[in-house]
C-alpha angles and dihedrals in degrees: 000000000000120000115247129212126197116254091203098089128170112244124219091260091057098255122131117229119223113247119251119244109247100179103271111106094195094049092046091050090053092047091049090051090052090045091051092049092049092047092049091047092051091049093049093048093046092052092053093056 
């Protein structure tokens, strides 16, 4: 099984990039869920500062 890395990476300015679609709907759905969680987390932490 190949190792997978998340495409939703945090940039140096603190933004989270949206993952690229690579053809697997199930994988993309999981990556979008992770992306949404990271984006929500970054918004919540930036509001508390």
